[in-house]
C-alpha positions as CSV (number, residue, x, y, z in Angstrom):
1,M,45.3,-31.3,6.2
2,L,42.8,-28.4,6.6
3,G,40.0,-29.7,4.3
4,P,39.0,-29.0,0.9
5,E,39.2,-25.8,-0.7
6,R,35.6,-23.9,0.0
7,K,35.0,-22.9,-3.7
8,S,31.6,-21.7,-2.4
9,H,33.2,-19.0,0.4
10,L,34.9,-15.8,-1.7
11,L,36.6,-13.2,0.3
12,S,35.8,-10.0,0.3
13,Q,38.6,-7.9,-1.1
14,K,38.9,-6.4,2.3
15,E,39.0,-9.8,4.2
16,K,41.5,-10.9,1.5
17,R,43.6,-8.1,2.6
18,V,43.2,-8.7,6.0
19,T,43.8,-12.4,5.8
20,A,46.8,-12.0,3.7
21,Y,48.3,-9.7,6.5
22,H,47.0,-12.0,9.2
23,E,48.8,-15.3,7.7
24,M,52.1,-13.3,6.5
25,G,52.1,-11.8,10.3
26,H,52.3,-15.8,11.5
27,A,54.8,-16.2,8.6
28,L,57.2,-13.6,9.2
29,V,57.4,-13.8,13.0
30,G,58.1,-17.8,12.7
31,S,60.9,-16.9,9.9
32,V,62.7,-14.4,11.8
33,L,62.2,-16.1,15.5
34,P,65.4,-18.8,16.0
35,H,63.4,-21.6,17.5
36,A,60.3,-21.4,15.7
37,D,59.5,-23.7,12.7
38,P,60.5,-23.2,9.1
39,V,57.4,-22.0,6.9
40,H,56.6,-24.6,4.1
41,K,53.2,-22.6,2.6
42,V,51.2,-19.5,3.2
43,S,47.7,-19.4,1.6
44,I,44.8,-17.0,1.6
45,I,42.7,-19.6,0.0
46,S,39.5,-20.9,2.4
47,R,39.9,-24.5,3.4
48,G,37.4,-25.7,6.1
49,R,36.6,-23.1,9.0
50,A,40.0,-21.4,7.9
51,A,40.0,-18.3,5.7
52,G,43.7,-18.8,5.2
53,Y,46.5,-20.8,6.6
54,T,50.2,-20.9,7.1
55,L,52.1,-24.4,7.3
56,K,55.0,-24.7,9.3
57,L,56.8,-28.2,9.3
58,P,60.1,-29.8,11.0
59,F,62.8,-30.4,9.1
60,D,63.3,-33.7,11.3
61,D,61.0,-35.7,13.3
62,K,61.8,-34.9,17.2
63,K,60.5,-36.4,20.1
64,M,60.8,-33.4,22.4
65,Q,60.2,-29.9,22.2
66,S,62.2,-27.1,24.3
67,K,60.8,-23.9,26.7
68,K,62.9,-21.5,23.9
69,H,60.6,-23.5,21.0
70,F,57.4,-23.2,22.9
71,L,58.0,-19.2,23.5
72,D,58.7,-19.0,19.6
73,D,56.0,-20.7,18.7
74,I,53.7,-18.7,20.7
75,A,54.8,-15.7,19.4
76,G,54.5,-16.8,16.1
77,T,50.6,-17.8,16.9
78,L,49.9,-14.6,18.0
79,G,51.8,-12.9,14.8
80,G,48.4,-12.6,12.7
81,Y,46.7,-11.0,15.5
82,V,49.3,-8.6,15.8
83,A,49.7,-7.7,12.2
84,E,45.7,-7.2,12.1
85,E,46.2,-4.9,15.1
86,M,49.2,-2.9,13.7
87,V,47.7,-2.5,10.1
88,F,44.2,-2.2,10.4
89,D,44.2,-0.5,14.2
90,D,41.5,-3.3,14.4
91,I,41.0,-7.0,15.3
92,T,38.6,-9.3,13.6
93,T,37.4,-12.6,14.6
94,G,39.9,-14.4,12.7
95,P,42.6,-14.8,15.4
96,H,39.9,-16.5,18.3
97,N,41.6,-20.0,17.1
98,D,45.1,-18.6,17.4
99,L,44.3,-17.2,20.7
100,S,42.9,-20.6,22.2
101,V,45.8,-22.6,20.6
102,A,48.4,-20.1,22.2
103,S,46.7,-19.7,25.3
104,A,46.6,-23.7,26.0
105,L,50.4,-24.0,25.2
106,A,51.0,-21.2,27.7
107,R,49.0,-23.3,30.2
108,D,50.4,-26.7,29.8
109,M,54.0,-25.2,30.1
110,V,53.0,-23.5,33.5
111,S,50.6,-26.4,34.9
112,R,52.4,-29.5,33.1
113,Y,56.2,-29.0,31.8
114,G,57.5,-27.0,34.6
115,M,58.4,-24.1,32.6
116,S,57.5,-21.3,34.8
117,D,60.1,-19.5,36.6
118,K,57.7,-18.6,39.1
119,L,55.9,-21.5,39.9
120,G,59.0,-23.6,39.3
121,P,59.1,-27.6,38.1
122,V,55.8,-28.6,39.5
123,A,53.2,-30.6,37.6
124,F,49.5,-29.3,38.4
125,G,47.3,-31.5,36.1
126,E,46.6,-33.9,38.3
127,T,42.9,-34.3,39.3
128,T,40.6,-36.5,41.4
129,A,38.5,-39.6,40.6
130,T,35.6,-36.7,40.5
131,G,37.3,-34.6,38.2
132,E,38.4,-32.1,40.8
133,I,41.9,-30.3,39.9
134,R,44.2,-30.8,43.0
135,Y,45.5,-27.3,43.6
136,S,44.1,-24.1,45.3
137,Q,42.5,-21.1,44.0
138,D,45.8,-19.2,45.1
139,V,47.5,-21.5,42.9
140,A,45.1,-21.2,40.2
141,A,45.5,-17.7,40.2
142,K,49.2,-17.6,39.7
143,I,48.7,-19.8,37.0
144,D,46.5,-17.7,35.0
145,E,49.0,-15.1,36.0
146,E,51.5,-16.8,34.4
147,V,49.6,-17.7,31.3
148,A,49.0,-14.0,30.9
149,R,52.4,-12.7,31.2
150,I,53.8,-15.2,28.6
151,I,50.9,-14.6,26.3
152,D,51.8,-10.5,26.8
153,E,55.6,-11.2,26.1
154,A,54.9,-13.1,23.1
155,K,52.7,-10.4,22.0
156,K,55.3,-7.8,22.4
157,R,58.1,-10.3,21.0
158,A,55.9,-10.9,17.5
159,K,55.2,-6.7,17.6
160,E,59.0,-6.1,18.1
161,V,59.5,-8.6,15.1
162,L,56.7,-7.2,12.7
163,T,57.9,-3.6,13.6
164,K,61.5,-4.0,12.5
165,H,60.5,-6.0,9.3
166,R,57.3,-3.9,8.4
167,A,58.3,-3.2,5.0
168,A,58.7,-7.0,4.3
169,L,55.2,-7.8,6.1
170,D,53.7,-4.9,3.3
171,A,55.6,-6.3,0.6
172,M,55.0,-9.7,1.1
173,S,51.3,-9.5,2.0
174,E,50.8,-7.8,-1.2
175,K,52.5,-10.6,-2.9
176,L,50.4,-13.0,-1.5
177,I,47.1,-11.3,-2.3
178,E,48.2,-11.2,-6.2
179,V,48.7,-15.1,-6.1
180,E,46.8,-16.4,-3.2
181,T,49.3,-19.2,-2.1
182,L,53.1,-19.0,-1.7
183,E,55.1,-22.7,-1.5
184,R,58.3,-22.7,0.5
185,E,60.6,-22.1,-2.3
186,E,59.1,-18.7,-3.6
187,F,58.4,-17.8,0.2
188,E,61.9,-18.3,1.1
189,K,63.0,-16.0,-2.3
190,L,60.8,-13.2,-0.8
191,L,62.5,-13.3,2.3
192,V,65.9,-13.1,0.8
193,A,64.7,-10.3,-1.3
194,N,63.5,-8.4,2.3
195,G,66.9,-9.0,4.1
196,I,65.6,-12.2,6.2
197,T,67.7,-15.1,6.1
198,P,65.6,-18.5,5.6
199,K,66.0,-21.4,8.0
200,T,68.4,-24.4,7.3
201,P,67.9,-28.0,8.5
202,E,71.1,-27.6,10.5
203,E,69.2,-25.6,12.7
204,G,66.5,-28.6,13.5
205,Q,63.4,-26.7,14.2
206,E,60.0,-28.7,15.0
207,G,57.0,-28.4,13.3
208,A,53.3,-26.8,13.9
209,I,50.2,-25.5,12.2
210,V,49.2,-22.0,13.2
């Protein structure tokens, strides 16, 4: 899905460690938040442009997604950024795509799906024949404010999860550095060993890659 393994691109030990914590940040936040998708695979083997990846997939194919799902998904998407910030007191360029994905989803929530309490059930995405967006600068500013608020709250939720489960973050990241790839079964065994209950099909989560 992400392209062939990049055998010519070997991570340095520092990059490998940062990538492991980054991906485990995604995986742990997604595993703890109730409406996020279950993790099926975590890897720090480079594929395509990605230094590593966390694969989350649905138990069932669903046609609709909820506001709660979107909010948990955004928090999970920011889990890598938060993990880097917490552990290394620094940020790399690694999360740049995560930030784009999270921001785009938050903007869709506000401007397309009517999921903003402040702006209400209004779709603001209509454009004229010339491509001009049909809303005022004041509305545009309010949309930007709502997007920023959603991102800020998602980041806080991700930080709460990783702070509470910091021991699991450390232990599971070290294991990922050692083995480089964790399939779902092994990943869930590590969750249980660290006091986190894996998701079950009855919860009916939907899927994404972050």
